[in-house]
N, C-alpha and C positions, 0 to 999 in steps of 0.2 A: 486316358492320360495324356499329358502335353508330350508332343513329338520332340524327339532330342536329336542333335547334330554334334557329334565331337564330345559327347557327354554333358552338352548342355540344352537347356529348354528353348525352343524357339520362340514360344511366348506370342506367336501368331504375328510377328511384326518382322521388319527387315532387319540386317544385322546392325547398321547406323542408329536405327530406331531403338533396339535393344541395348547397345552401349549407352545412348543418352539416358534411357529408361532407367537403368542401374545406377548411372552417375547421379540422377536427380533423386531416386530413391533412397541411395547411399547418403546424400546430403540432407534428405529430411529425417533420415534415421539418425545421424549425429547430432543435427539440429533439436530434434524432439525426443531422441532417446528410446521411442517407440513409433511404430506406423502399423497400420492395418491396411492390408492388401490381400490379393489371391494367395492361396496357399503354393501355386506354383511359382509366382513372383518372390514370394519371402523364401523360398527354398533356392531359389536363383540368386538372391541378393545376399544369402548368408556368407558363402565363401568370398564373394567380392568385397562386402564389408570388412570382414575378418582380415583380409589381405592388407587393406588401408590402414587398418588399425596396427597391424604388425609393421608396416612401413613406417607409419609415425611412431612406433616406439623405437623404432632402430634411428629415428632421427632422418630418414630420406625425404627430406621435404620436395626434391623435384618430382619423385615418384606420386606423392600424394596430391600435390600441385596440379600435375597433369588431369587429376579425375575430379576432385574438389575445385569449384571454380567461385564459390561463394567465400568471401574473406573471412567472415565472421565463423563459419563453420569452420574452415581450415585452422584458424586460430585456435577455436574451442578443442579440434581435434588433438594438437599438439600440446595445448595448455591443460586441458581438463581430462579428455578421454584416456590418451596413452599413459600419463603417469598413473591413471586409476588401475591399468591392467599391467603395470611395470614387472609384476611378480608373477602373473599368470600366463602360462604358456600357450594358450589358445581357449577357443570355447567362449568367445567375447559376446556371443547374440544367443538367444532362445527364441523358439517359435513355438507358439501356442496356438492350436486349432480352436476356430470359433465357429459359430453357427453359420450354415450357409446363407449366402445372401439372397435377400427377397425377390428381387426382380428374375434373376436368371438361374437361382440355385447354386452358384458357383462356389467352390470350397474358400473360405476365407481363413486367414492367419494373421496372427500379431507377432511381429518380429521386434524385439526389444533388446536393449543393451543389458547384459547381465550386471547386477550392481554387486 
């Protein structure tokens, strides 16, 4: 199992690298609406992405803009994704377990936005 600190997984990287990793993964998730990654990273991304969607639903542009640096993805989050979940109180993402990765047998997961 991945090592945890303060309830979060370390993912084997520094805190600044982890922050950048989550930002980039969230951007990709909102852009493609599904991404394939390791299960640990998917589980760590879930609360991060859901909080960003909640901020977008509330219209908190500053909070989202600090995390999402891609202008097209930022606009998609406010114009497409947030209105889609306007009536949903939470649970915007789903994680599906996949077969292990061939090279190192790492557990993989598919994280996607719920339709």
